C-alpha positions, 0 to 999 in steps of 0.5 A: 790236506783239507782245512777241515781234517783233524790233526789229532789221532788218539786211540785210532780216532782222528779228532779235533781240539777245542782250538785250531791254528793256521800254518803259513808258508815261510815262502809266501806267507799264505795259509797252507793248512789248519792244525788242531791245538791240543790241550792237557785233556788231549794229552791225557787221552793220548797217554791213556790210549798208549797205555791201553795198547801197550801190552798187546803191541809189546806181545805182538810177534816182532815179525808182525810189527816189522811187517807193519813198519815195512808197509808204512815205509812202502806207503811213504815211498809210493806217495813221496811226490804228494808228501814232498809237495806238502812238506815243501809248502809247509817248511819252505825247503826245495822240492827235491830236498823234501823228496830226499828227506822222505825217502831217507825217512822211509829207509829209517823205518825199514831199518827199524823194522829189521832191527826190531826182530833182533832184540832177543837178548842172550843166554850165558853160563854162570857155572855150577849148574846155573844159567843166566838170561839177559832179556830185552824188553820195551821201556813202555810209553814214549813221547816223541818230540820232533823238530821243524827243520827235518819234520819228516825224517826225524819224526819217522826215525823216532816213531819207527825205533819206538814202535820196532822196539815194542813201545807205544808212542805219543808223537808231538811234531813242531808247531810250525810243521804239523801237517806232514806229521799228520800225513805220515801218521795216516800212512802208519794207520793204513799200514795196519798199526793198531789203535793207540799204538801211535798217537799224534798231538799237534799244538801251538802250545808245546811247552804246556803240552809236553810238561803234561805228558812228562808229568804222567808216571806212565810215560817211560821215555822222552825222545826230543830233538830241539834247542839246547836251551829247551833240552836242558830245561827238560832235564831239570823238570823237577817233577821227581819222575825218572825217565829215559831221555834221548836229547838231540840238541844244537850244534856248532859244526866245524869243517876243516879243509886241509892243505892236501884236500881236493879243492873242488870236492871240498867246495862241493861238500861245504856247499851241500852241508852249509846251504841245505835247508837254508842252513837250518840244520843242526849238523850244518857247517857253522865254522869253516877252517881252511888251511892258509895255503889254500885259503884264497883259492878255496874262497874264490871257488866257494864264491863262484859256487855260492853265486850259482845257488838259486834262491826262491820258493821251494816249489819252483824248478831249480831252486836250491835255497828256500826261505828261513822258517819264520821272521824270528829266525830271519831276525836272528840271522840278521843280528848275527851278521850285523854283530860279525860285521861290527867286529870287523868281518867282511861279507864276500857275498850276501849279508842281506835279506832278499826282498825283490819281487815275490821274495819279499813275501817270505823270509829269504836271506841271501847265501852269505860268506864272511871272512875276518870274523873275530873269535868273539863274534856271535857267529864264532860262538853260537849256532847259526841256523841260516845260510851264513858261512864264516871262513877262518884260516889256519896253519897248524893241525893242533891249533885248528883242532883246539879251535874246532873243539872250543865249543860247548856243542859236540854234534857234527864235524867235517874233515876234507883231505887225502891223507887217510892216516891223518884223517883217522888221527884227527877224527879221533881227536874231534869231540863230536858225535858225528864226523864226515870225512870228505862226506857232507852227509854223514848220516845213514839208518845204520849209523848212530846219530847224536852228540857230545857235550851240550849237543845231547844225550843218547843216540838215534839210529844204528844198533844204539838207536833201538837200544835206547827204547829197550830195558835190560833185565838179568835173570839167573836160573839154578835148575 
């Protein structure tokens, strides 16, 4: 996109903020674009626009809203190559991953478009000549705060569910990845989305902007994806305003490889789950538990697979692992690995920043596998947002379930094995909201997505996802 293009959309008008800031490629450090740095006045104007459009949008026939969303999804699919290149340059992820993310985001928009036509409520008989109606109505204005690690698919899921339910929205993408959000919102606008229904605020000052938005009594719901620390802060706002909240926060996903697992398939699954997006995923495998009888054979196969991963800028052909998003992210990974090694761990491969040649211009870290990690090490206790995989061994099912559940997080978990009864039993006992059984990508528009414990509140996706944008009203009639 041109550096002169505005990245704020308010009431159908693309506008500039008083300040702007540069977006730099995490692979090269080069400037890939310029975004507007919205302030409190822009936030108030966006809420004004959403409020002005709310009555007309909620009253619009569901099939008309559905048609607009489907048209936006079609535009995203049609332009997926162009959008994928922008997403790749802005976030650093490989081009193939970027394209896949856009297509999965388009699928989520299509799902929301269809589900938005099925929110009619129901009729019930109360006896004695009385009838009851259960009405479903949009909650109102939604603030959608999306993350930088999946800035297309998560942005689209939040926006599409809100709009499909009849809500208007103010969307605030992550400060690191505003350009893809701008491009996606443009597709909604050209698909016929009315002015003020979807507003976009980009900013380098997210804390003050979100506080301003949430302090407005007209805002009815917050849909937030980000760190657990920020999510807990948002819950404790203290402004005296009760709002609907959906929080998708951090994770510390365990993957358990049982003694009857297909080793080749399990290695491929772990590799995909761990190293996709350079490990910068809230559902990435963070702790790998391998049955003692398979440990050595599995690790040998895993090391061969990791050695075959090509690291580099996502725009290059064949690259499978891109850079971390920025220097603070890289420093965090370096500190976690240093702490693990200091506690007696051993790096089977990797364990260092990559600085050779062109890689030295970006935030690249070698895909890393560690063994002998102490349970007291940071890697064993906190989320790893990078290409580092600690491997633990186990012998007993009850013990590994206890270890897997011993975390404040509860977003995703993985099981690899062939005994269906055992898989079912263990899936029921794992305290996580999303579980992949021999499946490294347990995500689909039809499935609810969200976590337990400190991994969040509410769900996005599936039938449960759109329910979060609807109020339930009971009406009793005696006629």
